[in-house]
C-alpha positions as CSV (number, residue, x, y, z in Angstrom):
1,M,70.0,-57.9,76.0
2,A,70.2,-59.4,79.5
3,V,71.5,-58.5,82.8
4,Y,72.4,-61.2,84.7
5,K,72.6,-59.9,88.4
6,V,74.0,-62.1,90.3
7,S,74.6,-62.5,94.0
8,Y,77.5,-64.5,95.4
9,V,78.9,-66.1,98.6
10,V,82.4,-67.5,98.6
11,T,82.2,-70.7,100.7
12,G,85.1,-71.1,103.1
13,S,86.5,-67.6,103.3
14,D,85.7,-63.9,105.2
15,H,85.1,-62.9,101.8
16,P,81.8,-60.4,101.6
17,G,80.7,-61.5,99.0
18,G,78.3,-59.3,96.7
19,I,76.1,-58.5,93.6
20,V,77.8,-58.1,90.4
21,N,75.7,-57.4,86.8
22,L,76.8,-59.9,84.1
23,E,76.5,-60.1,80.6
24,K,76.1,-63.3,80.4
25,L,74.7,-66.5,82.6
26,P,78.2,-67.9,84.4
27,K,77.6,-71.9,84.6
28,V,78.7,-74.3,87.5
29,G,82.7,-75.0,86.9
30,E,83.4,-71.7,85.2
31,S,86.1,-69.0,86.3
32,I,84.3,-65.5,86.4
33,Q,86.4,-62.4,87.9
34,V,84.9,-60.1,90.9
35,G,86.9,-57.2,91.4
36,N,90.8,-58.2,91.8
37,A,88.6,-62.2,92.9
38,D,89.3,-65.1,90.3
39,L,85.9,-67.4,91.4
40,K,84.8,-70.5,90.2
41,V,81.4,-71.3,90.2
42,I,80.4,-74.4,92.0
43,E,77.0,-73.6,92.1
44,I,74.0,-71.6,91.0
45,F,70.6,-71.3,91.1
46,E,67.3,-68.8,90.1
47,L,66.5,-66.3,93.1
48,I,63.6,-65.4,91.5
49,P,61.9,-64.9,88.7
50,P,63.3,-62.7,85.7
51,R,61.6,-59.7,85.2
52,R,61.9,-58.5,81.3
53,D,65.4,-58.9,80.6
54,F,66.8,-58.9,84.1
55,Y,67.8,-62.4,85.4
56,Y,68.5,-62.9,89.5
57,M,70.3,-65.2,90.6
58,H,72.8,-66.4,93.2
59,A,76.5,-68.1,92.9
60,T,77.8,-70.2,95.5
61,C,82.0,-69.6,94.2
62,E,85.6,-70.6,95.9
63,F,88.5,-69.3,95.2
64,V,90.7,-70.3,92.2
65,E,94.3,-71.0,92.8
66,R,96.2,-68.7,90.5
67,E,99.9,-70.2,88.8
């Protein structure tokens, strides 16, 4: 099973960002939940080549407005 280690940054905020392990690679436009934060992915790219079943990615995100 693949593990995506995703480093994320939230634009336009003082949110510290972080690193999460996901079983599915997020796509641009998709929403992800990290802790209590609902985030929308606006950019994603590979940081370094994969090692075995580990993929190292970076995601730039923005907060999703809750209705």
